[in-house]
N, C-alpha and C positions, 0 to 999 in steps of 0.2 A: 693493332689496327682498330680504328674507330670509324664506323660508317654512320654518317649523319643523314637523316631523312625527315620528312614532314610527319609521317604517321607510321608507327610500327604496329602491325597486326599480328597477334599471337594466336595461332590455330588456323590451319589452311583447309579445314573442312568447308562445307557449303556456306556457312555463315561468314567465316573469315574470308573466303575467296570472293563471295559476292560483295562484301563490304570493301575489300581491298580494290577490286576491279572498279567499282563505282567511284571510289575516291580517286583512283588514278585517272578515270575518265573526266573528273572535275579538275584535273591539273595538279593534283597533289602528288608529291614524291612518296612512294609507298614501298615498304619492305614487309613481306609476309613470311613469318617464321612457322615452321612445322616440326614437331618433335619426332615424327616418324620419317622413314626413308622415302615415303610417297604420301602425298596429301589424300585425305578422304578415306583412310583405312578403317576408321571406327564407325561412328554413327552415319556419316554420309554414305559409305559404301554398303550399309546394311539396312537400308530403308525399304519399306513396302512400296514406296515410290508412287503414291497416289495423290493427285491434286483434288481436294474436296473442299468446297465452300461451307460444308456443314460440320467439318471435323475440328474439334478444339473449342475453347472458350471464346468469348466475345472479341478479345484482342487478337487472338489467332485468326479468327474468321475475317476480321477487318484486314489484317495483313495478307490473308489469302485472296480476298477480293481485289486488293491492290496489286496482286501478282498476276491476275488472270490474263489481262491484255498482253503482258510480256510473254507469257507462255504461248498464247494463241498466235500472236504476231510478233516474234522477236525483233529487236532493232536490226536495222540493216547492217550486215557484216558480222553479226554476233555468232551465227551458226549457219551452216549449209543444210542442216537437217531439221525436221520437225522436233520440237522438244516434248510434245505431248501427243497422245492418241486416246480417242474417246473410250472410256471404260465406265459405264454407269455403275453407281454404287447402290446396292440393294440392302436396306436396313430391315432386318427380319426379327420377329418376336414370336415366341410361343404364347400360350394363354396367360401365363404368369407375367410375361414381359410386356403385355399390352400397355399398362400405365406408363412405363418408362418410354416406350415408343411414342405414345401420344404426347407426352411432355416434350420430347425431342421435336416431333413433327409440327407442333403448334407454335414453336418459336418463330417469330416473324421472318428472320433471315433464312431459316431453314425452309419454311413454307414457300418462300419466294422461288426456290430452286428445286422443289421436289413435288411429287404427286404420289397418291396412294395406289397400290395395286391389289387385286384380289389374289387369293392363293393360287388359282389356276394359272394366272398370268405369270406369277413368280416362278412356278414350276416349269413353265414353257421356257423361261429365260435361263433357268438353272435346273435341269431335269433331275439331278441327284439330290436336291433338297427335299427333306421330308416335309410333308404337308403340316404336321403338328408343330414344326418350327417356322412356319410361314402363315400363322394365324393372322398376324398383322404384318404388312409390308409397305415400306416407303421407299420410293426410287428417287435418287438424285440423278437426274438425266444428263448433267453437264460435267460430271467428274471425269478425270483423265489419268491415264498412266503417264508418268514422267520418265524421260530418258535421263536418268540421274548422271551417269558418267558423262554423257554429252554436254549436259548443262554445266557440270563442274569444270570440265576441261575448257568450255567456252569462256567461263569467267576467268580462268587462269590465263588463257590466251589474251583476253582483253587487258588484264593486268600488265602482261609483258608488252603488249602493243603500245601501251601508254607509258612505258618506261619503268614499270614496277618490277620488283625482284621477288622471287620465291627462294627461300633458303630452307632446305630440308635437313633432317637430323640435327636440328637446332632447337634448344629450349633454354630460356633464361635460367641462370643459376642464381642471379641476383637482379633485383629490379628496384631502382631507387630514383626519386625525384631530386635533381640537383639544379637549383635555380629554376629556369624556365623549361628544362628538358628532363625527360626520363632517360636513364642510363640502364641498359640491359646488358649484363655480362653473360656471355655464353662461351662454350668451347670453341666456337667459330669466330670469336672476336667480340667487340663491344659495339652496340647499336645505340644511337641517341636520337630522340625525337620528342617534340613537344607533346605529342599525343600517342598514347598506347591504347590499342583496342584489345580487350580481353574476349576473344572468340574461341577459347580453349575447350569448349564442350565440357566433358566430364571432369576435366582438369581446371575448370574456371576458378574453383575455390582455391586451388593451390597457387594459381597466378595472382589472385587477389591478395593472398596472404604474403606473397613475396613483395608485393607493392605496398603493403600496409593500407590497403583499401578497406571499404566498409565490410563488416562481418555479418553474414546471415547464412542460414542453412541452405546449402546447395546439395541436392541428393540425386546421384545417378541411379537409374533403375534399369535392370536388364529386361530386354524384350527378345523372345525366342521366335524363330521361324524355321520351317522345314519345307522341303520340296518332296512331293510324292507323285507317283504316276497318275496320269489322267485315266478316266475310264476308257476301256477299249471301245473302238467303233463310235466314238462321240467326238464331234468337233467342238472344242472348248474355247476356241479363239475369241468368240464374242460374248462369252459368259460375263456377267457382272462381277464386280467386287462385292462379296457377300459378307456382311458384318452383323453380328448379333446386337440387338438393341442394348443389352447390358454389357457389351464388349467382353463377352466370355470367349469369343473366337472370331476370326475372320479368315476368309480364303479368297484367292483370285487366281486366274490363269497366269502362268509365268513361263515363257520359253517352252511351251508345249507340255508343261507339267502344272501341278497345282501347288501354289505357295499357301501354307496355312500357319496360323499362329494362335496360341491361347491368350494373346493380348496380355501377357504377364507383365508385372511391374515389380520385380524382386530387387530390393535395395542392394547396391553393390559399391565397392570402392572403385575409383577410376582405374581402369585396366583394359586389357585386350579381352573383352568378354567372350566367353565360350558357352555354347548351349549345354544346359544341364539335362541329364537323361530323364529326370522326373518331369521337367517342363516339356520335353519332347513327347513323352508319353501322354501328358495331359493334352497337348495340342492334338495328337492323333485321336484320343478318346473323345474329346469334345466334337471334333470333326465327324467322327463316325456316328455319334449320337444325333447329329443334325442332318446327316446325309445317308444315302443308301450305299455309299462306296466303302468297301473294306480296304484298308491300307495294308498292303503286303510288304512294302519296302519303303523305308525312308531313304531317299536318294542323296539328300544333302541336308545339313543342319547348321545353323549359325545363331549368333546372338549379337545384339548391339546394345549400347547404353543410351537411354533417353534421360535427359537431365532436367530436373524440376526445382522450383522453389515452392513454398507452401501453398500459394494460391494458383499454381499451375499456369501462370502467365509469364511470358518472356520478360527478361530484364534487358532493356535497351536504353542507354542514356549515360551521361556523365555521372561519375561518382562524386557526391557532394563533399566527401572527406579526403579525396585524393585528386588534386588538380590535374586535368588532362588525362585522367584514366576513364576510358569509355567501355561500358559493358555491352556485349552482344552475346547473351548467355541464357541458359535455362529455356531453350526452345522446345523442350519436352517432346521430341519426336515429330514436331511440325516444321522443322527447319528446312526441309526440301520444298514442301508446297508453298512456304512463305518466303523463299530465298529472294526473289526479285523485290518484294516489298521490304524485306528486312535490309537488304543491301542498299536500296535507295534511301530508306529512312535513316539508317546509320550514317551513310555518307553525307546526306544533306544536313543532318544535325551537327556533324563534326565540322563541315565546311561553312555552314551559315548560321547554325544555332537555331534554325527555324524548321517547322513542319511544313512541307510543301502543300499547296492547296489540293493537288492531285491525291495525296495520301489522306488528307483531311476529309475529302469528299467520300472516301471509302470507309470512313468511320474510325480511322486510326487516331487514337488518343494517347498522347505522351504520358499523361498521369497514370494510366493503366499499367505502364511498363517501367515507370521510373524507379530508381534505386530507393528513393526516399520512402516509398510505401513499405519497404522491408525493414527499415532501420529507424523509422519514426523521426527522421530528420525534418 
C-alpha cells in the first residue's frame, strides 16, 4: 500500500503536532507519523510547562514572543479551555550569583518584562526561600503555566479537522528521495510526499541519516524532575516559579505539590529517559540548600530529553543538501513555550517559502535557525 500526501511529518510531539496542524489549516494534505503508541510520550509529556519570554537565547525568545498572543487568546474553535494560567517567574541569586543575575536582567528584552524585588518581597511570595539565596531577585510578571496536554490534543484535533492523519507505532525504516517525492518505507506501509518534516526530537539525527540529509551534531541531554510534598499549612497555589540565576535548580507548584529540578543536562542517547538516582539526590539537596523545607519523601520522579545543537538555537528550515527535507529540531527544552510560533513559522515556510510579517515583527530571524549555519553551506 502506498499513501500519497503533500507533507509527511515525522514525530508527533509538540513540534510535529503544531507544524502538522498549521499545515493542514493552510490546505495541505498531511500525514503525521509517531514511533510510539501515543504521541507526546517523551519531551512533550515531561516538560516543566512554563511560558517565559526571558527563557532561552535570542531566537527562542523571539519565537516565544510570537507565541504569546496565541496562548492568551487562542483562535476560535481551537480549545474550550484556557491554555495558560499566570505564574510569575522569580529569578534568584545568592551573593556569588549577582553578576550572572545582573547580566541577565539588563538584556533589553528581559528588562522589558521584568522588575527587581527586594529580599523581603521575595520571601513574602515564597516563604520557604532562604534569604541568602534571594540577595538579588528579578521577577518576570507575565510568565504562565501551560496546559501542555490540552495544547497538544488541540493541535491533533485541528490536524484531523482539516483532513490530516495521525499514524502511531510507525517509524520510517527507509527514507529516500525518488524524483520529486520522498518515499518512506514503514511496517505500516509506504508513504510518499514532496516534503518531509523532521520533527523527531531526540531521534532527529537518526531520521536525517536515513534521508542522507546534512550531518551535524545533535545531542539529546537528560533533564530530571521530582515531585515532593508541599509544606504543611501553607497555600502554595500562587507561589512563583523560582529559578536560580545560574540555573542550578528550579521549583514550582504542581498539582498541590512542588516540582523541583537540578536543571541537569546529562548527555544521553535517544531513549525513553529515566531519572537517575544521583540526579534525584542532587535535585533534593540543591532545593534544601535554597529553602527551609526538608524533603521527607520523593513522591514521583521522571526525566526527559532536551535536544541541542552546539549553539543551543533551534534548527528550522529546509536542508540545502536534501531537497524537500525540512528540519524542526533541536528545540532544547523550549518546544512547549514556542509551539505556536514554531508551528506557524514551519508551516508558512513550507507553504510559501517566506517569513510572515507577524513573525518578523517579533524578531524571528530565519538565518539564526538555518541549517546552513551548522554545515558551512
